[in-house]
C-alpha positions as CSV (number, residue, x, y, z in Angstrom):
1,M,0.0,0.3,0.2
2,S,3.0,2.5,1.4
3,T,4.5,1.8,-2.2
4,D,1.5,2.4,-4.4
5,R,0.2,6.0,-2.2
6,I,4.5,6.8,-3.9
7,A,3.7,6.0,-6.7
8,M,1.0,8.4,-6.4
9,I,2.6,11.1,-5.2
10,R,5.1,10.7,-7.1
11,E,3.2,10.0,-11.1
12,R,1.2,13.9,-9.5
13,L,4.2,15.3,-8.7
14,T,6.0,14.6,-11.8
15,R,2.8,15.2,-14.7
16,E,3.0,18.8,-12.9
17,L,5.8,20.3,-12.2
18,Q,8.8,18.3,-14.0
19,P,11.2,18.1,-11.4
20,T,14.4,17.6,-11.7
21,A,15.1,15.9,-7.9
22,L,11.6,14.1,-6.3
23,E,12.9,11.9,-3.6
24,I,9.4,10.8,-1.0
25,I,9.6,9.2,1.9
26,D,6.6,7.5,4.0
27,E,6.8,7.9,8.0
28,S,3.6,6.5,8.4
29,A,5.0,3.5,10.6
30,K,6.4,6.6,13.2
31,H,2.2,7.6,13.5
32,A,0.7,4.0,14.4
33,G,-1.7,4.6,16.2
34,H,-2.7,8.8,15.2
35,A,-5.5,9.4,14.3
36,G,-4.9,10.5,11.0
37,A,-2.9,6.7,10.6
38,A,-5.8,5.2,11.7
39,S,-8.2,6.4,8.8
40,G,-5.8,5.5,6.7
41,G,-4.2,8.3,5.7
42,G,-0.1,8.4,5.1
43,H,2.3,11.1,6.9
44,F,5.5,11.9,3.9
45,I,8.2,14.3,3.6
46,V,8.5,15.3,-0.1
47,T,12.0,17.0,-1.3
48,I,11.2,18.3,-4.7
49,V,13.2,20.3,-7.2
50,S,11.6,22.6,-10.0
51,P,11.9,25.5,-11.8
52,A,7.9,26.3,-10.8
53,F,9.4,27.0,-8.2
54,A,10.8,30.5,-9.4
55,N,10.3,33.4,-8.2
56,K,7.4,32.0,-6.0
57,T,6.9,32.7,-2.2
58,L,7.2,29.6,0.3
59,I,3.6,29.2,1.0
60,Q,3.0,29.4,-2.9
61,R,5.3,26.7,-3.8
62,H,3.3,24.8,-1.1
63,R,0.6,25.4,-3.3
64,L,2.1,24.4,-6.4
65,V,2.6,20.7,-4.3
66,Y,-0.8,20.7,-3.2
67,G,-2.7,21.7,-6.1
68,A,-0.1,18.5,-7.8
69,V,-1.7,15.6,-4.6
70,G,-5.0,17.5,-4.0
71,D,-7.3,15.0,-5.3
72,I,-5.5,12.5,-2.6
73,M,-5.8,14.7,0.1
74,H,-7.0,13.5,3.0
75,S,-7.8,10.0,1.7
76,E,-4.4,8.0,1.0
77,I,-1.9,11.7,2.5
78,H,-2.5,12.7,5.8
79,A,0.3,14.3,6.3
80,L,2.7,15.9,3.9
81,S,5.8,17.6,4.8
82,I,7.8,19.5,2.1
83,Q,10.6,21.0,1.4
84,A,10.4,22.7,-2.6
85,K,13.6,24.6,-3.9
86,T,14.8,25.8,-7.6
87,P,17.7,23.9,-9.6
88,E,19.5,26.7,-7.9
89,E,18.6,26.3,-4.3
90,S,19.2,22.8,-4.4
């Protein structure tokens, strides 16, 4: 299931933001027993590098990421930690 969720996140972020680097870490096991884990949503850390973040504020970058995975938020994803950088910042 975790592999499927990571694949869904990766597909959406790649399609929408064309990253030059993308790392997705599933930390769901660390949150076992947490209310979000009980509802089935996973906890993920995303580190993404994309030219799409150029000249964007931190909030705008996060909105782009959430926009890419919006259809699976609250069903497959309970929590998402985001590190979003431009290629020049990485």
